[in-house]
KOLGU-4560 file (N, C-alpha, C; in nm, 3 decimals, padded with zeros to 5 digits):
<recs>
<n_xx: 00.081 n_yy: -00.118 n_zz: 00.000 ca_xx: 00.000 ca_yy: 00.000 ca_zz: 00.000 c_xx: 00.086 c_yy: 00.126 c_zz: 00.000 mol: A seq: 1 type: MET>
<n_xx: 00.207 n_yy: 00.116 n_zz: 00.049 ca_xx: 00.294 ca_yy: 00.232 ca_zz: 00.052 c_xx: 00.328 c_yy: 00.277 c_zz: -00.088 mol: A seq: 2 type: ARG>
<n_xx: 00.328 n_yy: 00.184 n_zz: -00.181 ca_xx: 00.356 ca_yy: 00.218 ca_zz: -00.320 c_xx: 00.247 c_yy: 00.308 c_zz: -00.374 mol: A seq: 3 type: SER>
<n_xx: 00.130 n_yy: 00.291 n_zz: -00.328 ca_xx: 00.017 ca_yy: 00.372 ca_zz: -00.372 c_xx: 00.041 c_yy: 00.517 c_zz: -00.337 mol: A seq: 4 type: ILE>
<n_xx: 00.098 n_yy: 00.541 n_zz: -00.222 ca_xx: 00.122 ca_yy: 00.679 ca_zz: -00.180 c_xx: 00.220 c_yy: 00.747 c_zz: -00.273 mol: A seq: 5 type: SER>
<n_xx: 00.309 n_yy: 00.672 n_zz: -00.326 ca_xx: 00.406 ca_yy: 00.727 ca_zz: -00.418 c_xx: 00.334 c_yy: 00.778 c_zz: -00.540 mol: A seq: 6 type: THR>
<n_xx: 00.240 n_yy: 00.705 n_zz: -00.587 ca_xx: 00.165 ca_yy: 00.745 ca_zz: -00.704 c_xx: 00.077 c_yy: 00.864 c_zz: -00.672 mol: A seq: 7 type: ILE>
<n_xx: 00.019 n_yy: 00.864 n_zz: -00.557 ca_xx: -00.068 ca_yy: 00.976 ca_zz: -00.519 c_xx: 00.011 c_yy: 01.104 c_zz: -00.514 mol: A seq: 8 type: ALA>
<n_xx: 00.131 n_yy: 01.094 n_zz: -00.463 ca_xx: 00.216 ca_yy: 01.211 ca_zz: -00.454 c_xx: 00.247 c_yy: 01.262 c_zz: -00.592 mol: A seq: 9 type: ILE>
<n_xx: 00.276 n_yy: 01.172 n_zz: -00.678 ca_xx: 00.307 ca_yy: 01.213 ca_zz: -00.814 c_xx: 00.185 c_yy: 01.277 c_zz: -00.878 mol: A seq: 10 type: ALA>
<n_xx: 00.069 n_yy: 01.227 n_zz: -00.845 ca_xx: -00.054 ca_yy: 01.283 ca_zz: -00.901 c_xx: -00.077 c_yy: 01.425 c_zz: -00.855 mol: A seq: 11 type: ASN>
<n_xx: -00.041 n_yy: 01.454 n_zz: -00.734 ca_xx: -00.062 ca_yy: 01.588 ca_zz: -00.680 c_xx: 00.047 c_yy: 01.684 c_zz: -00.722 mol: A seq: 12 type: LEU>
<n_xx: 00.159 n_yy: 01.630 n_zz: -00.758 ca_xx: 00.272 ca_yy: 01.713 ca_zz: -00.795 c_xx: 00.306 c_yy: 01.694 c_zz: -00.941 mol: A seq: 13 type: LEU>
<n_xx: 00.351 n_yy: 01.801 n_zz: -01.004 ca_xx: 00.388 ca_yy: 01.791 ca_zz: -01.145 c_xx: 00.513 c_yy: 01.869 c_zz: -01.171 mol: A seq: 14 type: LEU>
<n_xx: 00.582 n_yy: 01.826 n_zz: -01.270 ca_xx: 00.705 ca_yy: 01.892 ca_zz: -01.309 c_xx: 00.676 c_yy: 01.987 c_zz: -01.423 mol: A seq: 15 type: ILE>
<n_xx: 00.708 n_yy: 02.111 n_zz: -01.406 ca_xx: 00.682 ca_yy: 02.211 ca_zz: -01.509 c_xx: 00.748 c_yy: 02.174 c_zz: -01.642 mol: A seq: 16 type: ALA>
<n_xx: 00.873 n_yy: 02.128 n_zz: -01.641 ca_xx: 00.935 ca_yy: 02.094 ca_zz: -01.768 c_xx: 00.862 c_yy: 01.981 c_zz: -01.840 mol: A seq: 17 type: PRO>
<n_xx: 00.800 n_yy: 01.894 n_zz: -01.766 ca_xx: 00.730 ca_yy: 01.781 ca_zz: -01.827 c_xx: 00.599 c_yy: 01.823 c_zz: -01.891 mol: A seq: 18 type: CYS>
<n_xx: 00.548 n_yy: 01.934 n_zz: -01.850 ca_xx: 00.418 ca_yy: 01.979 ca_zz: -01.900 c_xx: 00.418 c_yy: 01.996 c_zz: -02.051 mol: A seq: 19 type: ALA>
<n_xx: 00.530 n_yy: 02.034 n_zz: -02.107 ca_xx: 00.538 ca_yy: 02.058 ca_zz: -02.250 c_xx: 00.630 c_yy: 01.960 c_zz: -02.320 mol: A seq: 20 type: HIS>
<n_xx: 00.690 n_yy: 01.871 n_zz: -02.246 ca_xx: 00.783 ca_yy: 01.776 ca_zz: -02.304 c_xx: 00.711 c_yy: 01.652 c_zz: -02.355 mol: A seq: 21 type: ALA>
<n_xx: 00.772 n_yy: 01.588 n_zz: -02.452 ca_xx: 00.718 ca_yy: 01.463 ca_zz: -02.506 c_xx: 00.757 c_yy: 01.345 c_zz: -02.417 mol: A seq: 22 type: GLN>
<n_xx: 00.873 n_yy: 01.355 n_zz: -02.353 ca_xx: 00.921 ca_yy: 01.249 ca_zz: -02.265 c_xx: 00.978 c_yy: 01.310 c_zz: -02.138 mol: A seq: 23 type: THR>
<n_xx: 00.987 n_yy: 01.230 n_zz: -02.035 ca_xx: 01.045 ca_yy: 01.275 ca_zz: -01.908 c_xx: 01.112 c_yy: 01.157 c_zz: -01.839 mol: A seq: 24 type: ALA>
<n_xx: 01.230 n_yy: 01.180 n_zz: -01.787 ca_xx: 01.301 ca_yy: 01.079 ca_zz: -01.709 c_xx: 01.256 c_yy: 01.095 c_zz: -01.565 mol: A seq: 25 type: ASP>
<n_xx: 01.167 n_yy: 01.009 n_zz: -01.520 ca_xx: 01.109 ca_yy: 01.022 ca_zz: -01.387 c_xx: 01.213 c_yy: 01.013 c_zz: -01.276 mol: A seq: 26 type: MET>
<n_xx: 01.326 n_yy: 00.951 n_zz: -01.301 ca_xx: 01.429 ca_yy: 00.941 ca_zz: -01.198 c_xx: 01.499 c_yy: 01.075 c_zz: -01.176 mol: A seq: 27 type: SER>
<n_xx: 01.476 n_yy: 01.172 n_zz: -01.266 ca_xx: 01.539 ca_yy: 01.303 ca_zz: -01.255 c_xx: 01.446 c_yy: 01.412 c_zz: -01.201 mol: A seq: 28 type: GLN>
<n_xx: 01.321 n_yy: 01.381 n_zz: -01.184 ca_xx: 01.224 ca_yy: 01.479 ca_zz: -01.135 c_xx: 01.249 c_yy: 01.505 c_zz: -00.986 mol: A seq: 29 type: VAL>
<n_xx: 01.264 n_yy: 01.632 n_zz: -00.951 ca_xx: 01.292 ca_yy: 01.667 ca_zz: -00.812 c_xx: 01.167 c_yy: 01.720 c_zz: -00.741 mol: A seq: 30 type: THR>
<n_xx: 01.177 n_yy: 01.729 n_zz: -00.611 ca_xx: 01.068 ca_yy: 01.787 ca_zz: -00.533 c_xx: 01.044 c_yy: 01.931 c_zz: -00.578 mol: A seq: 31 type: CYS>
<n_xx: 01.150 n_yy: 02.002 n_zz: -00.612 ca_xx: 01.136 ca_yy: 02.138 ca_zz: -00.660 c_xx: 01.057 c_yy: 02.142 c_zz: -00.790 mol: A seq: 32 type: SER>
<n_xx: 01.083 n_yy: 02.046 n_zz: -00.878 ca_xx: 01.008 ca_yy: 02.037 ca_zz: -01.004 c_xx: 00.860 c_yy: 02.016 c_zz: -00.977 mol: A seq: 33 type: ASP>
<n_xx: 00.830 n_yy: 01.935 n_zz: -00.879 ca_xx: 00.691 ca_yy: 01.906 ca_zz: -00.847 c_xx: 00.616 c_yy: 02.030 c_zz: -00.803 mol: A seq: 34 type: LEU>
<n_xx: 00.684 n_yy: 02.114 n_zz: -00.728 ca_xx: 00.618 ca_yy: 02.234 ca_zz: -00.679 c_xx: 00.587 c_yy: 02.333 c_zz: -00.791 mol: A seq: 35 type: SER>
<n_xx: 00.656 n_yy: 02.320 n_zz: -00.904 ca_xx: 00.634 ca_yy: 02.408 ca_zz: -01.019 c_xx: 00.543 c_yy: 02.346 c_zz: -01.125 mol: A seq: 36 type: ASP>
<n_xx: 00.495 n_yy: 02.227 n_zz: -01.101 ca_xx: 00.417 ca_yy: 02.154 ca_zz: -01.201 c_xx: 00.271 c_yy: 02.198 c_zz: -01.205 mol: A seq: 37 type: ALA>
<n_xx: 00.211 n_yy: 02.178 n_zz: -01.320 ca_xx: 00.068 ca_yy: 02.203 ca_zz: -01.339 c_xx: -00.012 c_yy: 02.087 c_zz: -01.281 mol: A seq: 38 type: TYR>
<n_xx: -00.134 n_yy: 02.112 n_zz: -01.238 ca_xx: -00.218 ca_yy: 02.009 ca_zz: -01.177 c_xx: -00.237 c_yy: 01.890 c_zz: -01.270 mol: A seq: 39 type: ALA>
<n_xx: -00.260 n_yy: 01.913 n_zz: -01.397 ca_xx: -00.279 ca_yy: 01.804 ca_zz: -01.492 c_xx: -00.155 c_yy: 01.717 c_zz: -01.504 mol: A seq: 40 type: GLY>
<n_xx: -00.040 n_yy: 01.780 n_zz: -01.500 ca_xx: 00.086 ca_yy: 01.706 ca_zz: -01.508 c_xx: 00.107 c_yy: 01.624 c_zz: -01.381 mol: A seq: 41 type: ASP>
<n_xx: 00.063 n_yy: 01.677 n_zz: -01.268 ca_xx: 00.077 ca_yy: 01.606 ca_zz: -01.142 c_xx: -00.001 c_yy: 01.477 c_zz: -01.143 mol: A seq: 42 type: LEU>
<n_xx: -00.116 n_yy: 01.479 n_zz: -01.205 ca_xx: -00.198 ca_yy: 01.358 ca_zz: -01.214 c_xx: -00.124 c_yy: 01.252 c_zz: -01.294 mol: A seq: 43 type: VAL>
<n_xx: -00.064 n_yy: 01.293 n_zz: -01.404 ca_xx: 00.011 ca_yy: 01.199 ca_zz: -01.488 c_xx: 00.130 c_yy: 01.144 c_zz: -01.412 mol: A seq: 44 type: VAL>
<n_xx: 00.204 n_yy: 01.231 n_zz: -01.347 ca_xx: 00.323 ca_yy: 01.188 ca_zz: -01.271 c_xx: 00.282 c_yy: 01.097 c_zz: -01.156 mol: A seq: 45 type: ILE>
<n_xx: 00.178 n_yy: 01.135 n_zz: -01.085 ca_xx: 00.130 ca_yy: 01.054 ca_zz: -00.973 c_xx: 00.086 c_yy: 00.916 c_zz: -01.018 mol: A seq: 46 type: GLY>
<n_xx: 00.018 n_yy: 00.912 n_zz: -01.130 ca_xx: -00.027 ca_yy: 00.784 ca_zz: -01.183 c_xx: 00.091 c_yy: 00.696 c_zz: -01.222 mol: A seq: 47 type: SER>
<n_xx: 00.189 n_yy: 00.759 n_zz: -01.282 ca_xx: 00.307 ca_yy: 00.683 ca_zz: -01.323 c_xx: 00.379 c_yy: 00.627 c_zz: -01.201 mol: A seq: 48 type: TRP>
<n_xx: 00.400 n_yy: 00.711 n_zz: -01.100 ca_xx: 00.469 ca_yy: 00.666 ca_zz: -00.980 c_xx: 00.392 c_yy: 00.554 c_zz: -00.910 mol: A seq: 49 type: LEU>
<n_xx: 00.263 n_yy: 00.569 n_zz: -00.902 ca_xx: 00.182 ca_yy: 00.466 ca_zz: -00.838 c_xx: 00.195 c_yy: 00.334 c_zz: -00.913 mol: A seq: 50 type: SER>
<n_xx: 00.182 n_yy: 00.340 n_zz: -01.043 ca_xx: 00.194 ca_yy: 00.219 ca_zz: -01.123 c_xx: 00.332 c_yy: 00.155 c_zz: -01.110 mol: A seq: 51 type: GLY>
<n_xx: 00.433 n_yy: 00.239 n_zz: -01.108 ca_xx: 00.571 ca_yy: 00.190 ca_zz: -01.098 c_xx: 00.593 c_yy: 00.113 c_zz: -00.967 mol: A seq: 52 type: TYR>
<n_xx: 00.559 n_yy: 00.178 n_zz: -00.856 ca_xx: 00.584 ca_yy: 00.114 ca_zz: -00.727 c_xx: 00.489 c_yy: -00.002 c_zz: -00.700 mol: A seq: 53 type: TYR>
<n_xx: 00.366 n_yy: 00.006 n_zz: -00.746 ca_xx: 00.275 ca_yy: -00.106 ca_zz: -00.729 c_xx: 00.316 c_yy: -00.226 c_zz: -00.814 mol: A seq: 54 type: ASN>
<n_xx: 00.366 n_yy: -00.199 n_zz: -00.934 ca_xx: 00.413 ca_yy: -00.309 ca_zz: -01.019 c_xx: 00.533 c_yy: -00.379 c_zz: -00.956 mol: A seq: 55 type: ALA>
<n_xx: 00.621 n_yy: -00.303 n_zz: -00.892 ca_xx: 00.736 ca_yy: -00.362 ca_zz: -00.824 c_xx: 00.692 c_yy: -00.459 c_zz: -00.714 mol: A seq: 56 type: LYS>
<n_xx: 00.575 n_yy: -00.430 n_zz: -00.656 ca_xx: 00.524 ca_yy: -00.513 ca_zz: -00.548 c_xx: 00.419 c_yy: -00.613 c_zz: -00.597 mol: A seq: 57 type: ARG>
<n_xx: 00.396 n_yy: -00.617 n_zz: -00.728 ca_xx: 00.294 ca_yy: -00.704 ca_zz: -00.786 c_xx: 00.158 c_yy: -00.678 c_zz: -00.719 mol: A seq: 58 type: ASN>
<n_xx: 00.130 n_yy: -00.551 n_zz: -00.691 ca_xx: 00.007 ca_yy: -00.510 ca_zz: -00.625 c_xx: -00.088 c_yy: -00.450 c_zz: -00.728 mol: A seq: 59 type: ASN>
<n_xx: -00.210 n_yy: -00.499 n_zz: -00.732 ca_xx: -00.309 ca_yy: -00.448 ca_zz: -00.827 c_xx: -00.422 c_yy: -00.371 c_zz: -00.759 mol: A seq: 60 type: THR>
<n_xx: -00.411 n_yy: -00.350 n_zz: -00.628 ca_xx: -00.515 ca_yy: -00.283 ca_zz: -00.551 c_xx: -00.471 c_yy: -00.142 c_zz: -00.516 mol: A seq: 61 type: VAL>
<n_xx: -00.562 n_yy: -00.046 n_zz: -00.534 ca_xx: -00.534 ca_yy: 00.094 ca_zz: -00.500 c_xx: -00.626 c_yy: 00.136 c_zz: -00.386 mol: A seq: 62 type: VAL>
<n_xx: -00.568 n_yy: 00.179 n_zz: -00.276 ca_xx: -00.644 ca_yy: 00.232 ca_zz: -00.162 c_xx: -00.639 c_yy: 00.383 c_zz: -00.174 mol: A seq: 63 type: ASN>
<n_xx: -00.748 n_yy: 00.444 n_zz: -00.220 ca_xx: -00.749 ca_yy: 00.587 ca_zz: -00.247 c_xx: -00.727 c_yy: 00.673 c_zz: -00.123 mol: A seq: 64 type: LEU>
<n_xx: -00.778 n_yy: 00.629 n_zz: -00.009 ca_xx: -00.759 ca_yy: 00.705 ca_zz: 00.114 c_xx: -00.611 c_yy: 00.706 c_zz: 00.152 mol: A seq: 65 type: LYS>
<n_xx: -00.548 n_yy: 00.592 n_zz: 00.145 ca_xx: -00.406 ca_yy: 00.582 ca_zz: 00.179 c_xx: -00.322 c_yy: 00.660 c_zz: 00.079 mol: A seq: 66 type: GLU>
<n_xx: -00.363 n_yy: 00.656 n_zz: -00.046 ca_xx: -00.292 ca_yy: 00.728 ca_zz: -00.150 c_xx: -00.293 c_yy: 00.878 c_zz: -00.120 mol: A seq: 67 type: LEU>
<n_xx: -00.407 n_yy: 00.930 n_zz: -00.081 ca_xx: -00.418 ca_yy: 01.072 ca_zz: -00.048 c_xx: -00.333 c_yy: 01.109 c_zz: 00.073 mol: A seq: 68 type: GLY>
<n_xx: -00.338 n_yy: 01.024 n_zz: 00.173 ca_xx: -00.260 ca_yy: 01.049 ca_zz: 00.295 c_xx: -00.111 c_yy: 01.048 c_zz: 00.264 mol: A seq: 69 type: THR>
<n_xx: -00.067 n_yy: 00.950 n_zz: 00.187 ca_xx: 00.075 ca_yy: 00.941 ca_zz: 00.154 c_xx: 00.119 c_yy: 01.056 c_zz: 00.064 mol: A seq: 70 type: ASN>
<n_xx: 00.029 n_yy: 01.100 n_zz: -00.021 ca_xx: 00.060 ca_yy: 01.213 ca_zz: -00.108 c_xx: 00.089 c_yy: 01.336 c_zz: -00.025 mol: A seq: 71 type: THR>
<n_xx: 00.007 n_yy: 01.359 n_zz: 00.074 ca_xx: 00.029 ca_yy: 01.474 ca_zz: 00.162 c_xx: 00.161 c_yy: 01.464 c_zz: 00.236 mol: A seq: 72 type: GLN>
<n_xx: 00.196 n_yy: 01.343 n_zz: 00.278 ca_xx: 00.323 ca_yy: 01.321 ca_zz: 00.349 c_xx: 00.441 c_yy: 01.351 c_zz: 00.257 mol: A seq: 73 type: LYS>
<n_xx: 00.431 n_yy: 01.308 n_zz: 00.133 ca_xx: 00.539 ca_yy: 01.331 ca_zz: 00.038 c_xx: 00.553 c_yy: 01.481 c_zz: 00.007 mol: A seq: 74 type: VAL>
<n_xx: 00.441 n_yy: 01.547 n_zz: -00.011 ca_xx: 00.444 ca_yy: 01.690 ca_zz: -00.040 c_xx: 00.507 c_yy: 01.768 c_zz: 00.075 mol: A seq: 75 type: LEU>
<n_xx: 00.473 n_yy: 01.729 n_zz: 00.196 ca_xx: 00.532 ca_yy: 01.794 ca_zz: 00.314 c_xx: 00.683 c_yy: 01.771 c_zz: 00.316 mol: A seq: 76 type: GLN>
<n_xx: 00.724 n_yy: 01.650 n_zz: 00.288 ca_xx: 00.867 ca_yy: 01.617 ca_zz: 00.283 c_xx: 00.937 c_yy: 01.701 c_zz: 00.176 mol: A seq: 77 type: PHE>
<n_xx: 00.873 n_yy: 01.714 n_zz: 00.062 ca_xx: 00.931 ca_yy: 01.789 ca_zz: -00.050 c_xx: 00.948 c_yy: 01.937 c_zz: -00.019 mol: A seq: 78 type: CYS>
<n_xx: 00.862 n_yy: 01.992 n_zz: 00.062 ca_xx: 00.873 ca_yy: 02.134 ca_zz: 00.097 c_xx: 01.006 c_yy: 02.164 c_zz: 00.166 mol: A seq: 79 type: ARG>
<n_xx: 01.055 n_yy: 02.070 n_zz: 00.242 ca_xx: 01.180 ca_yy: 02.093 ca_zz: 00.315 c_xx: 01.300 c_yy: 02.025 c_zz: 00.250 mol: A seq: 80 type: THR>
<n_xx: 01.276 n_yy: 01.954 n_zz: 00.140 ca_xx: 01.384 ca_yy: 01.882 ca_zz: 00.071 c_xx: 01.370 c_yy: 01.901 c_zz: -00.080 mol: A seq: 81 type: ASN>
<n_xx: 01.379 n_yy: 02.022 n_zz: -00.131 ca_xx: 01.353 ca_yy: 02.049 ca_zz: -00.272 c_xx: 01.449 c_yy: 01.983 c_zz: -00.371 mol: A seq: 82 type: PRO>
<n_xx: 01.569 n_yy: 01.949 n_zz: -00.328 ca_xx: 01.666 ca_yy: 01.890 ca_zz: -00.420 c_xx: 01.656 c_yy: 01.739 c_zz: -00.432 mol: A seq: 83 type: SER>
<n_xx: 01.577 n_yy: 01.677 n_zz: -00.346 ca_xx: 01.558 ca_yy: 01.531 ca_zz: -00.349 c_xx: 01.470 c_yy: 01.496 c_zz: -00.467 mol: A seq: 84 type: VAL>
<n_xx: 01.495 n_yy: 01.383 n_zz: -00.531 ca_xx: 01.409 ca_yy: 01.343 ca_zz: -00.643 c_xx: 01.273 c_yy: 01.299 c_zz: -00.589 mol: A seq: 85 type: THR>
<n_xx: 01.172 n_yy: 01.309 n_zz: -00.673 ca_xx: 01.037 ca_yy: 01.269 ca_zz: -00.634 c_xx: 01.036 c_yy: 01.120 c_zz: -00.596 mol: A seq: 86 type: ALA>
<n_xx: 01.110 n_yy: 01.040 n_zz: -00.669 ca_xx: 01.115 ca_yy: 00.897 ca_zz: -00.638 c_xx: 01.180 c_yy: 00.873 c_zz: -00.503 mol: A seq: 87 type: MET>
<n_xx: 01.288 n_yy: 00.946 n_zz: -00.473 ca_xx: 01.352 ca_yy: 00.932 ca_zz: -00.342 c_xx: 01.258 c_yy: 00.977 c_zz: -00.230 mol: A seq: 88 type: GLN>
<n_xx: 01.182 n_yy: 01.083 n_zz: -00.257 ca_xx: 01.087 ca_yy: 01.133 ca_zz: -00.157 c_xx: 00.982 c_yy: 01.027 c_zz: -00.127 mol: A seq: 89 type: ALA>
<n_xx: 00.929 n_yy: 00.965 n_zz: -00.230 ca_xx: 00.827 ca_yy: 00.862 ca_zz: -00.212 c_xx: 00.886 c_yy: 00.745 c_zz: -00.132 mol: A seq: 90 type: VAL>
<n_xx: 01.004 n_yy: 00.703 n_zz: -00.169 ca_xx: 01.068 ca_yy: 00.591 ca_zz: -00.100 c_xx: 01.099 c_yy: 00.625 c_zz: 00.045 mol: A seq: 91 type: GLU>
<n_xx: 01.145 n_yy: 00.746 n_zz: 00.070 ca_xx: 01.178 ca_yy: 00.790 ca_zz: 00.206 c_xx: 01.054 c_yy: 00.794 c_zz: 00.294 mol: A seq: 92 type: GLN>
<n_xx: 00.949 n_yy: 00.853 n_zz: 00.243 ca_xx: 00.828 ca_yy: 00.874 ca_zz: 00.321 c_xx: 00.744 c_yy: 00.748 c_zz: 00.335 mol: A seq: 93 type: VAL>
<n_xx: 00.737 n_yy: 00.668 n_zz: 00.231 ca_xx: 00.648 ca_yy: 00.551 ca_zz: 00.233 c_xx: 00.719 c_yy: 00.418 c_zz: 00.247 mol: A seq: 94 type: THR>
<n_xx: 00.849 n_yy: 00.417 n_zz: 00.228 ca_xx: 00.922 ca_yy: 00.290 ca_zz: 00.232 c_xx: 00.898 c_yy: 00.207 c_zz: 00.108 mol: A seq: 95 type: GLY>
<n_xx: 00.850 n_yy: 00.269 n_zz: 00.002 ca_xx: 00.813 ca_yy: 00.198 ca_zz: -00.121 c_xx: 00.931 c_yy: 00.130 c_zz: -00.189 mol: A seq: 96 type: ALA>
<n_xx: 01.050 n_yy: 00.178 n_zz: -00.169 ca_xx: 01.166 ca_yy: 00.120 ca_zz: -00.237 c_xx: 01.219 c_yy: -00.005 c_zz: -00.171 mol: A seq: 97 type: GLY>
<n_xx: 01.161 n_yy: -00.043 n_zz: -00.058 ca_xx: 01.213 ca_yy: -00.159 ca_zz: 00.016 c_xx: 01.131 c_yy: -00.282 c_zz: -00.006 mol: A seq: 98 type: HIS>
</recs>
């Protein structure tokens, strides 16, 4: 379920450069990028992150309440850690990388 929070965070946050780009290297997106992202881009990023971490866990269930809670946790973490990548933030806050 922690992987879901990673996706939720990505959904709430978006990278401004990705808004107009055809491709984006998600491993390079920072917390600072997320704070500059458009809402629509945040949904795409959040969905990608959620799918990525859930696939790693072979999890096909999405808990929307947990996703929202974890998203808020990631956003709070990002406010004080702007240079950290979004993926590192998700892993740090939710333990999704373990």
